[in-house]
C-alpha positions in Angstrom: 110.6 113.8 56.6 106.8 113.9 56.8 104.4 115.1 54.1 103.7 118.2 56.1 107.2 119.5 56.4 107.9 122.9 54.9 111.2 123.0 53.1 113.3 125.0 50.7 112.1 124.1 47.1 114.6 121.8 45.4 116.1 123.1 42.2 115.4 119.8 40.3 113.6 116.5 40.4 112.7 113.6 38.2 109.0 114.4 38.3 106.8 117.3 39.6 103.2 116.5 40.6 101.0 119.6 40.7 98.2 119.0 43.2 98.2 117.2 46.6 94.7 115.8 46.7 94.0 112.1 46.9 94.9 111.6 43.2 98.0 113.7 43.3 99.3 112.0 46.5 98.6 108.6 44.9 100.5 109.5 41.8 103.4 110.8 43.8 103.6 107.6 45.8 103.6 105.4 42.8 106.1 107.5 40.8 108.4 107.4 43.9 108.1 103.6 44.0 109.5 103.4 40.5 112.7 105.1 41.8 112.0 108.7 40.7 112.8 111.8 42.8 109.4 113.5 43.1 108.3 116.9 44.2 104.6 117.7 44.9 103.5 121.4 44.6 100.2 122.4 46.2 98.7 125.9 46.5 96.7 125.0 49.6 98.0 124.6 53.1 98.0 120.8 53.2 97.2 117.5 51.7 93.6 116.9 50.6 92.4 120.5 51.3 90.7 120.8 47.8 88.1 118.6 46.2 89.2 115.6 48.3 87.9 117.3 51.5 84.5 117.6 50.0 84.3 113.9 48.9 81.8 111.5 50.3 84.5 108.8 49.8 82.0 106.2 48.6 83.5 102.9 47.3 81.1 101.4 44.7 81.5 99.4 41.5 78.5 100.3 39.3 80.1 102.1 36.4 78.7 102.0 32.8 81.9 100.6 31.2 84.0 97.6 31.7 87.2 99.5 32.5 85.3 101.6 35.0 84.0 98.5 36.8 87.4 96.7 36.7 89.2 99.8 38.0 86.7 100.2 40.9 86.8 96.5 41.9 90.6 96.3 41.9 90.8 99.6 43.9 88.4 98.2 46.5 90.9 95.5 47.3 93.5 98.3 47.9 91.2 100.1 50.3 90.4 96.8 52.1 94.2 96.2 52.5 95.0 99.9 53.1 98.1 99.4 55.4 99.5 96.9 53.0 98.8 99.2 50.0 100.7 102.0 51.9 103.5 99.7 52.9 103.0 100.4 56.6 101.8 98.6 59.7 98.1 98.7 60.6 97.2 101.0 63.4 95.8 104.3 64.5 96.2 107.2 62.1 95.1 105.4 59.0 91.8 105.9 57.2 89.5 102.9 57.3 87.4 101.3 54.7 83.9 100.6 56.1 82.2 97.7 54.3 78.5 98.5 54.5 77.3 97.4 51.1 75.6 99.7 48.6 72.0 99.7 47.4 71.3 101.0 43.8 67.6 101.5 43.4 66.5 99.9 40.1 64.9 103.0 38.5 65.0 104.0 34.9 68.4 105.4 34.1 70.1 103.5 37.0 71.9 101.1 34.6 71.4 98.1 36.9 70.9 95.6 34.1 74.1 96.8 32.4 75.9 96.8 35.8 74.9 93.2 36.4 76.4 92.0 33.1 79.7 93.8 34.0 79.7 92.4 37.5 79.3 88.9 36.2 82.3 89.4 33.9 84.4 91.0 36.7 83.4 88.7 39.5 81.8 91.4 41.7 79.3 89.8 44.1 75.8 91.2 44.0 72.2 90.5 44.9 69.0 91.5 43.1 66.2 92.6 45.4 62.5 93.0 44.7 60.5 95.7 46.6 59.7 93.4 49.5 63.3 92.5 50.0 64.3 96.1 49.7 61.9 97.1 52.5 63.1 94.2 54.6 66.8 94.8 54.2 66.6 98.6 54.5 63.9 99.3 57.2 62.2 102.7 56.9 62.6 103.0 53.1 59.7 103.9 50.8 60.0 101.6 47.8 57.7 103.6 45.6 58.7 104.7 42.1 58.3 108.5 42.0 60.8 109.5 39.2 62.0 111.2 37.2 63.4 113.7 39.7 61.6 117.0 39.9 62.4 120.4 41.4 60.7 121.1 44.8 58.8 124.0 43.2 57.1 121.5 40.8 53.6 120.8 42.2 54.0 117.2 41.1 56.9 116.7 43.5 54.5 116.4 46.5 51.2 115.6 44.7 52.3 112.7 42.6 51.9 109.3 44.1 54.1 106.3 43.3 53.8 104.6 40.0 54.7 101.1 41.0 57.6 100.0 43.2 61.3 99.7 42.9 63.7 96.8 43.5 67.4 97.2 43.9 70.9 96.0 43.1 72.9 95.3 46.2 76.7 95.0 46.3 77.8 93.7 49.7 81.5 94.6 49.2 80.9 98.3 48.7 81.2 100.9 51.4 83.0 104.1 52.2 86.3 105.4 53.5 85.7 107.1 56.9 88.0 110.1 56.3 88.8 111.3 52.8 91.4 113.8 53.8 93.1 111.4 56.1 93.3 108.9 53.3 95.1 111.5 51.1 97.4 112.2 54.0 98.2 108.5 54.4 99.2 108.4 50.8 101.3 111.5 51.2 103.0 110.1 54.3 103.8 106.9 52.4 105.2 108.9 49.5 107.3 110.9 52.0 108.9 107.7 53.2 110.1 107.2 49.6 111.7 110.7 49.7 108.9 112.7 48.0 109.0 116.4 48.9 105.8 118.3 49.4 105.7 122.1 49.0 102.5 123.8 50.3 101.2 127.3 49.8 103.1 127.6 46.6 101.4 128.3 43.3 102.7 127.3 40.0 102.7 130.3 37.6 104.6 128.9 34.6 105.6 125.7 32.8 109.2 125.4 31.7 110.0 124.1 28.2 113.1 122.9 26.5 113.8 120.9 23.3 110.1 120.4 22.5 109.3 118.9 25.9 108.4 120.0 29.4 111.4 121.1 31.5 109.8 121.8 34.9 107.6 124.5 36.6 108.1 128.0 37.9 106.5 129.0 41.2 105.0 132.4 42.2 108.1 133.3 44.3 110.3 132.9 41.2 111.7 129.5 42.1 112.2 127.2 39.1 112.0 123.4 39.7 113.4 121.6 36.7 112.1 118.1 35.8 111.6 116.1 32.7 108.2 115.0 33.8 105.3 117.1 35.1 101.9 115.6 36.1 98.8 117.8 36.2 96.7 116.5 39.2 95.4 120.0 40.0 91.8 119.1 40.4 89.4 122.0 39.5 92.5 124.0 38.5 93.6 121.3 36.0 92.0 123.0 33.0 93.8 126.3 33.7 97.1 124.5 34.3 96.7 122.8 30.9 96.2 126.2 29.3 99.3 127.5 31.1 101.3 124.6 29.7 99.8 125.2 26.2 98.3 121.7 26.0 94.8 120.5 25.4 94.1 121.5 21.8 94.1 117.9 20.8 91.8 116.8 23.6 88.4 115.5 22.6 87.3 115.7 26.2 87.0 119.0 28.1 86.9 119.7 31.8 85.1 122.4 33.8 85.0 123.3 37.5 81.6 122.6 39.1 80.4 123.6 42.6 78.7 120.8 44.5 77.3 120.4 48.0 77.1 117.5 50.4 74.7 117.9 53.3 74.6 116.3 56.7 71.6 115.5 58.8 70.9 113.4 61.9 70.1 109.7 61.0 66.4 108.9 61.5 65.1 107.0 64.4 62.1 104.7 64.1 59.3 105.7 66.4 58.1 103.3 69.1 61.1 101.0 69.7 63.8 103.8 69.5 65.9 101.7 67.1 67.9 103.4 64.5 66.5 102.8 61.1 68.2 100.5 58.6 69.8 103.5 56.8 71.6 104.7 59.8 72.4 101.2 61.0 72.1 99.7 64.5 74.7 100.0 67.2 78.1 100.3 65.7 77.2 98.8 62.4 76.4 101.4 59.8 73.6 100.8 57.3 74.2 100.6 53.5 74.8 103.4 51.1 71.7 104.1 49.0 71.9 105.5 45.5 68.5 106.8 44.4 68.5 108.1 40.9 64.7 107.9 41.0 64.6 111.0 43.3 68.2 112.3 42.5 70.1 111.7 45.7 72.5 109.4 47.4 72.8 108.8 51.2 75.9 107.6 53.1 76.1 106.8 56.8 78.5 108.9 58.9 78.4 108.0 62.6 75.0 109.2 64.0 74.5 111.3 60.8 73.8 110.8 57.2 75.6 112.5 54.3 73.3 113.4 51.5 74.5 114.3 48.0 73.1 114.7 44.6 73.2 112.3 41.6 72.9 115.6 39.5 69.5 115.0 37.9 68.8 116.9 34.7 66.2 119.1 36.4 68.7 120.7 38.7 70.8 123.7 37.5 74.6 123.3 37.3 76.8 125.9 39.1 79.8 126.0 36.7 82.6 128.2 37.9 85.1 130.3 35.9 87.3 130.5 38.9 87.5 127.6 41.4 88.8 130.0 44.1 85.5 131.9 43.9 83.6 128.9 45.3 81.3 129.6 48.3 82.4 126.8 50.7 79.1 126.9 52.7 75.9 124.9 51.9 73.0 127.0 50.7 69.5 126.8 52.1 67.9 126.1 48.7 70.1 123.2 47.8 70.0 121.8 51.3 66.2 121.9 51.3 66.1 120.2 47.9 68.4 117.4 48.6 67.3 116.6 52.1 63.6 116.8 51.1 64.2 114.3 48.3 66.0 112.0 50.8 63.0 112.4 53.2 60.7 111.5 50.4 62.5 108.1 50.2 62.9 107.8 54.0 59.8 109.4 55.6 61.3 109.3 59.1 64.1 111.6 58.0 63.7 115.2 59.3 64.5 118.3 57.3 66.2 120.8 59.6 65.7 124.5 59.0 69.4 125.3 59.1 71.7 123.8 56.4 74.6 121.8 57.5 77.3 120.3 55.3 80.1 121.4 52.9 80.6 122.6 49.4 83.5 121.9 47.1 84.5 122.2 43.5 84.5 119.2 41.2 86.9 118.8 38.3 84.3 117.5 35.8 85.0 115.9 32.4 82.5 116.2 29.6 81.5 112.5 29.9 82.2 112.2 33.7 85.1 109.8 33.0 88.6 110.8 34.0 91.6 111.5 31.8 94.7 109.6 32.7 97.0 110.2 29.8 100.1 111.8 28.2 99.7 115.0 26.2 101.2 116.5 23.0 103.9 118.2 25.1 106.4 115.5 25.8 106.8 114.8 29.5 103.5 116.5 30.5 100.9 114.1 31.8 97.4 114.6 33.2 95.3 112.9 35.9 92.2 115.2 35.6 88.4 115.2 35.3 88.4 113.0 38.4 86.0 114.6 40.8 82.6 113.2 41.7 83.3 109.6 41.1 87.1 108.8 41.2 88.1 109.1 44.9 87.4 105.3 45.1 89.9 104.8 42.2 92.8 106.8 43.6 95.0 103.8 44.4 94.8 102.7 40.7 95.0 106.2 39.3 98.5 106.5 40.9 99.5 103.2 39.3 98.1 104.1 36.0 100.1 107.3 35.9 103.3 105.5 37.0 102.8 103.0 34.2 102.2 105.7 31.7 105.2 107.7 32.7 107.5 104.7 32.8 106.5 103.3 29.4 105.9 106.5 27.5 109.2 108.0 28.7 110.9 104.8 27.5 109.5 105.4 24.0 106.1 103.6 24.0 103.4 105.1 21.7 100.4 105.0 24.0 98.2 106.8 21.5 98.7 104.1 18.9 99.0 101.1 21.3 97.2 101.9 24.6 98.8 100.4 27.6 97.0 97.8 29.7 97.1 97.5 33.5 96.7 94.0 35.0 95.2 94.2 38.5 97.4 92.8 41.3 94.4 91.6 43.4 91.7 90.7 40.9 93.7 89.8 37.8 91.4 92.1 35.8 93.0 94.0 32.9 92.2 97.6 32.4 92.7 99.2 29.0 94.1 102.7 29.8 92.9 103.8 26.4 89.5 104.1 28.0 90.8 107.2 29.8 92.5 108.7 26.8 92.4 112.5 26.2 91.4 111.6 22.6 88.6 109.2 23.3 85.5 109.5 21.2 82.5 111.0 23.1 80.1 108.6 21.4 76.7 107.9 22.9 76.7 104.7 25.0 80.5 104.9 25.7 79.8 106.0 29.2 76.8 107.1 31.3 77.6 110.8 30.9 76.5 111.2 34.5 78.3 111.5 37.9 77.6 107.8 38.3 80.2 107.1 35.6 
């Protein structure tokens, strides 16, 4: 059976995962590997059709906390050994990790100094570049310091000259996954080989309870799927699903759906010699990812194009949604012009087309931009939520975190009192799962409180 097979809903399972994005598919795979009978319920028509399809799929390591860095560095090793992680043979049909390196411009608020200390502890290779090295390694870049980010309507956006120059923090082992939706499908196909059932175009409308614990879910067609474990991996719908289940009152961290856009433009070409600039790469070798908190953008190579997203600077309005289904899936001219013009400020050879191109999706955003991987006060009901914007890269470990939580908590372990710890298979780094608790304090300095994590 493949992950795309339509099938009659089973009456029972050992676990139900709600949501078939990259996180839900990873959770399903790892739960199945523990021997559980798993059913995944997804309201969309296929795997990865929600937030995953709008992800830039960047693989980076610069987080503001130890557990964030350790999780990302361990996850990179899973992406680099993707076929092995899936338990299949390498070949066509698998998403690929493209190791391009990532450049984080050393602007105020970038957290480069803090990242270096965490990289040293974790063993993440890095280089520090001054402005001259930045210009040499990324041809076509303007190394000027222009921040903080400003709206395009601010006269100072175009009038202000640079106030000094920027260096950068470079991590050579960073990169991106070439197809986010395919990566989710790969996970789902691997899960299907373990017997996981995927039900598409089926909405969950109720949560079953019995004896003070979850007992399964009810679908819109009236079908009941009984299970002693339910995992909320519903992405932007996760907050609503929690409310449906009657959980969340004890959470110190909230989640909200946020509409975001990622734009696509042609990669710039240097005039004169016709060579593609360092950002786009040369030949078949893509250039590095560039994170530019000084101007409020990030750029990622994509074939002969660039993907341009926002680092969500404070000057830009947030488009919070009450209903994720109401999201306009098309890029808007105003946002396109803002993001691409900011990118062109950093790379002057980059053109700003008149017609917007790209995609829009809905992020599942936690108050502090750190995910919640945890149990809840309803026994058997678990959450993998608040993951959008910066957790695609950590999906391989998110699945393993939830499998560990379910296995140990269902066996009687008190994760709230004694947080579980996950030892990385590849790096040996230990991640404290208490860092992703639903009850964690939202103290200043605990995390960046930005999309950068």
